[in-house]
C-alpha positions in Angstrom: -21.5 -5.5 50.3 -18.5 -7.3 48.1 -16.0 -5.7 47.1 -14.4 -7.9 44.5 -11.2 -6.4 45.3 -9.0 -9.3 44.1 -10.8 -9.0 41.4 -9.9 -5.3 40.2 -7.0 -6.2 37.8 -8.2 -8.7 36.5 -11.1 -6.6 35.5 -9.7 -3.6 34.7 -6.1 -5.2 33.3 -7.3 -5.1 29.6 -8.5 -1.0 30.3 -4.7 -0.3 31.8 -3.3 -2.2 28.8 -5.1 -0.5 26.3 -4.3 3.4 26.7 -2.5 4.3 23.5 -1.4 7.5 25.9 0.4 5.1 27.9 1.1 1.6 27.1 4.7 0.5 25.6 3.2 1.0 22.0 0.0 -0.4 20.7 -0.1 -3.1 19.2 -0.6 -0.9 15.7 1.7 2.0 16.3 4.7 -0.9 16.8 3.5 -3.0 14.0 3.8 0.3 11.9 6.9 1.9 13.4 9.0 -1.7 12.9 7.4 -2.6 9.4 8.4 1.0 8.3 11.5 0.2 9.5 12.5 -2.9 8.1 11.3 -1.5 4.5 14.3 0.8 5.4 16.6 -1.6 6.5 15.8 -4.6 4.4 14.8 -2.3 1.2 13.2 -4.7 -1.4 14.3 -4.3 -4.7 10.8 -5.1 -6.6 9.4 -1.8 -6.8 5.6 -3.2 -7.0 6.1 -4.9 -4.0 7.2 -1.6 -2.3 4.1 0.0 -3.5 1.6 -2.7 -1.9 3.8 -2.4 1.1 3.3 1.1 1.4 -0.4 0.9 0.7 -0.6 -2.1 3.5 0.8 -0.1 6.1 -1.5 3.3 5.0 -4.5 0.9 4.4 -3.6 -0.2 8.1 -3.2 2.7 10.0 -7.3 4.1 7.9 -8.4 0.7 9.7 -8.9 -0.4 6.4 -8.1 -4.6 7.6 -9.4 -6.0 4.5 -7.8 -4.1 1.7 -4.4 -4.6 3.9 -4.8 -8.1 3.8 -5.7 -8.2 0.3 -2.1 -5.3 -0.1 0.2 -7.2 2.2 -0.7 -10.5 0.4 0.2 -8.7 -3.0 3.7 -8.0 -1.4 4.2 -11.9 -0.6 3.3 -12.8 -4.0 6.2 -10.7 -5.5 8.6 -11.1 -2.4 7.8 -14.8 -1.2 10.8 -14.4 1.2 9.8 -11.0 3.3 9.7 -12.1 6.5 8.5 -8.8 7.7 5.2 -9.2 5.1 4.0 -12.3 7.2 4.6 -10.3 10.1 2.4 -7.3 8.6 -0.4 -10.3 7.1 -0.3 -11.9 10.9 -0.9 -8.4 12.7 -4.4 -8.2 10.1 -5.7 -11.3 10.0 -5.0 -11.3 14.5 -7.2 -8.0 14.3 -9.6 -9.3 12.4 -10.2 -12.3 14.5 -8.8 -15.0 12.1 -5.9 -16.5 14.8 -5.4 -19.5 13.3 -4.6 -17.9 10.3 -2.1 -15.5 11.9 -0.4 -17.8 13.9 0.2 -19.5 10.1 1.7 -16.5 9.0 4.2 -15.3 11.8 4.7 -19.2 12.0 6.0 -18.3 8.3 8.1 -15.5 8.6 10.1 -17.4 11.6 10.6 -20.0 9.3 11.8 -17.1 6.8 14.1 -15.5 9.3 14.6 -17.0 12.7 16.3 -13.8 14.3 13.6 -12.1 13.6 12.1 -11.2 17.6 9.0 -9.4 16.3 7.8 -12.5 14.5 8.3 -14.2 18.3 6.7 -11.1 20.4 3.7 -11.3 17.7 3.1 -15.1 18.2 3.0 -14.5 21.5 0.4 -11.4 21.8 -1.8 -14.3 19.4 -1.6 -16.9 21.7 -2.2 -15.0 24.8 -5.3 -13.7 23.0 -6.4 -17.8 23.0 -5.0 -18.5 26.7 -2.4 -20.5 25.6 -0.4 -18.8 28.0 2.8 -21.4 28.1 2.7 -21.4 24.8 2.8 -17.9 24.9 5.6 -17.2 27.3 7.9 -19.7 25.1 7.7 -17.3 22.3 8.3 -14.0 24.4 11.0 -15.5 26.5 12.9 -16.4 22.6 12.2 -12.8 21.8 13.6 -11.7 24.7 16.9 -13.6 24.2 17.2 -12.2 20.3 16.6 -9.0 21.4 16.9 -8.5 25.4 15.9 -4.5 25.4 13.0 -4.3 24.1 10.7 -3.4 26.7 7.5 -4.1 25.4 8.9 -7.9 25.4 9.3 -7.8 28.7 6.2 -6.3 29.6 4.1 -8.8 27.3 5.7 -11.6 29.2 5.3 -10.5 32.8 1.7 -10.4 31.8 1.4 -13.7 31.5 3.1 -14.4 33.8 1.3 -13.2 36.5 -1.9 -14.2 34.7 -0.2 -17.3 35.8 -0.5 -16.1 39.5 3.6 -16.5 39.3 3.9 -13.0 40.5 7.8 -12.5 41.2 8.6 -14.1 37.7 6.0 -11.6 36.3 7.8 -8.5 38.7 11.4 -9.0 37.8 9.8 -8.5 34.1 7.8 -5.7 35.3 11.1 -4.5 37.1 13.0 -4.4 33.4 10.4 -3.0 31.7 10.8 0.0 34.1 14.7 0.0 33.6 14.3 0.2 29.5 11.5 2.9 30.1 11.3 4.4 33.4 9.0 7.2 31.8 6.4 5.2 30.8 3.9 4.7 33.8 2.1 1.1 32.2 5.3 -0.9 33.9 5.0 1.2 37.5 1.1 0.4 37.2 1.8 -3.1 36.3 4.0 -3.7 38.9 1.9 -2.1 41.3 -0.8 -5.1 40.5 1.7 -8.0 41.1 3.2 -6.5 44.4 -0.5 -5.6 45.6 -1.3 -9.5 44.8 1.4 -10.6 47.2 -0.1 -8.5 49.9 2.4 -5.6 49.7 -0.1 -3.1 49.0 2.0 0.4 50.4 5.0 -1.2 48.4 2.1 -1.0 44.8 1.0 2.1 46.2 4.1 3.6 45.4 3.7 2.2 41.9 1.0 3.5 41.3 1.5 6.9 42.7 4.3 6.6 40.3 2.7 5.9 37.5 0.3 8.9 37.9 3.3 11.2 39.1 4.4 10.5 35.4 0.8 10.3 33.2 -2.1 11.8 35.5 -4.3 11.3 33.0 -4.0 7.1 33.4 -7.8 5.9 34.2 -6.3 2.3 35.5 -3.7 3.6 37.9 -6.4 5.7 39.7 -8.7 2.2 39.9 -5.9 0.3 41.0 -4.5 3.4 43.8 -8.1 3.6 44.9 -8.4 -0.2 45.0 -5.0 0.1 47.3 -6.6 2.8 49.7 -9.8 0.7 50.0 -8.1 -2.3 51.1 -6.4 -0.3 53.8 -8.8 1.1 55.0 -8.5 5.3 53.2 -11.9 5.7 51.7 -12.0 9.1 51.5 -8.8 8.4 49.5 -10.4 5.6 47.7 -13.4 7.7 46.4 -10.8 10.5 45.4 -9.2 8.1 43.3 -12.3 6.3 41.9 -13.8 9.3 41.3 -10.6 10.6 39.4 -11.0 7.7 36.9 -14.7 7.9 36.0 -14.0 11.6 35.3 -11.7 10.3 32.8 -13.2 7.3 32.0 -16.9 7.7 32.2 -18.4 5.8 29.9 -16.5 3.0 32.7 -19.2 1.2 33.7 -17.3 -0.9 36.7 -15.3 2.3 37.9 -18.9 3.5 39.4 -19.3 0.0 41.1 -16.0 0.7 42.9 -17.0 3.5 43.9 -20.3 2.6 45.4 -18.4 0.2 46.6 -16.5 2.6 49.3 -19.7 5.1 49.8 -21.2 2.0 51.2 -18.0 1.4 53.4 -18.9 4.5 54.6 -22.3 4.0 55.7 -23.7 5.9 52.3 -26.0 3.6 50.7 -27.9 6.0 49.6 -25.0 7.7 47.4 -23.9 3.9 46.6 -27.1 2.3 45.2 -26.6 5.7 42.5 -23.7 4.3 41.5 -25.0 0.8 41.3 -27.7 2.4 38.7 -25.2 3.9 36.7 -23.1 0.9 36.6 -26.1 -0.6 35.3 -27.4 1.8 33.0 -23.3 1.4 31.0 -23.5 -1.7 31.1 -26.9 -3.9 32.1 -25.0 -7.7 32.4 -23.0 -6.3 35.0 -23.7 -9.6 37.5 -21.6 -7.7 40.1 -23.8 -4.3 39.8 -26.9 -5.8 40.3 -25.5 -7.8 43.4 -24.2 -5.1 44.9 -27.1 -2.8 44.5 -29.6 -5.9 45.7 -27.2 -6.2 49.3 -27.8 -2.2 49.5 -31.5 -1.8 48.9 -32.2 -5.1 51.7 -30.3 -2.4 53.7 -32.7 0.2 52.8 -35.5 -2.4 53.2 -37.1 -1.9 49.6 -37.0 -5.9 49.9 -39.1 -6.3 46.1 -36.3 -4.0 44.2 -33.3 -6.2 46.3 -34.7 -9.8 45.2 -35.7 -7.9 41.5 -32.2 -6.9 41.4 -30.5 -10.4 43.3 -31.7 -12.6 40.8 -31.2 -10.5 38.0 -27.3 -11.3 39.5 -28.3 -15.2 40.3 -28.9 -15.5 37.1 -25.8 -13.7 35.3 -23.4 -15.6 37.9 -25.4 -19.2 36.6 -24.8 -18.3 33.4 -20.5 -17.5 33.8 -20.7 -20.5 36.0 -19.4 -18.3 39.1 -21.2 -21.0 41.8 -19.7 -19.1 44.7 -21.5 -16.5 43.8 -25.3 -18.0 42.6 -24.9 -20.0 46.4 -24.0 -16.7 48.1 -26.7 -15.2 46.3 -29.1 -18.0 47.2 -28.4 -18.1 51.0 -29.0 -13.9 51.2 -32.5 -14.4 48.5 -33.2 -17.3 52.1 -33.1 -14.2 54.4 -34.7 -11.8 52.7 -38.0 -14.0 51.9 -37.5 -15.1 55.7 -37.6 -12.0 57.1 -40.5 -10.8 54.6 -42.3 -13.6 56.2 
């Protein structure tokens, strides 16, 4: 059975960092709060520009990105040297998938006000989405130089370093995040992931438990904690955590696969099969779910169905250019076919 433990943080890290109740401010909330704060501290004298700015913020809140873009562009037309308008426009463009234009807008903001930490932070976020991590890291570092107590900047820099495998450096920024926002569970969960990947499972568990002490509804932390328990062979505890996560996020297909893995490790193959099938009902393109389902079915001597699921998994892994898994499946299919013949 493939437990995919090493893939866990990568697969559901997005879930961890986008839950609006736990993250270190969502992009939307942070952008709105800072735009509104900028409006108060750097008042625009042009009344038409003020009206357009308020309109842009309200449209952004309502999710009308096209309208918000138009309104921000109007602010810029009326106040071409107002850096915050370019940041706001960049946020909208980024949300609309116009990343190149978003980058240009943030860069314009920086050219107007080189001391605006928010512009560097948002530029870093967009560069991260493009997997331009070295550039993103440079922007986050500049944001921190300008605003050393910005918890989100440390958090995002930690994420970028984590994605580069620089776990010790990432841990340092997660610890700084925790120092700055000790009541926010996301920093603890992220630090837990970095410790887990360094083989410090017990230390990671302590961080996940702290995150859940702060917010018991934090589904991602339940997944992480379950994975750590499973790594220690504490399968009952892992099942409890995966089940809690599923109850909180029942549409997350990956959770059912994780629960299936733990049940399989307990020798509860029929129950595991049911979980993999549930995962596939939510995500019919989950290669790992097809793989684990195929393996479980073969253990139940349901060979025809096992072969069908393994072939589907192979097809999906081929499309993902995951040659290691393709070769593993080829070997397994050969073994099954030799048993049939």
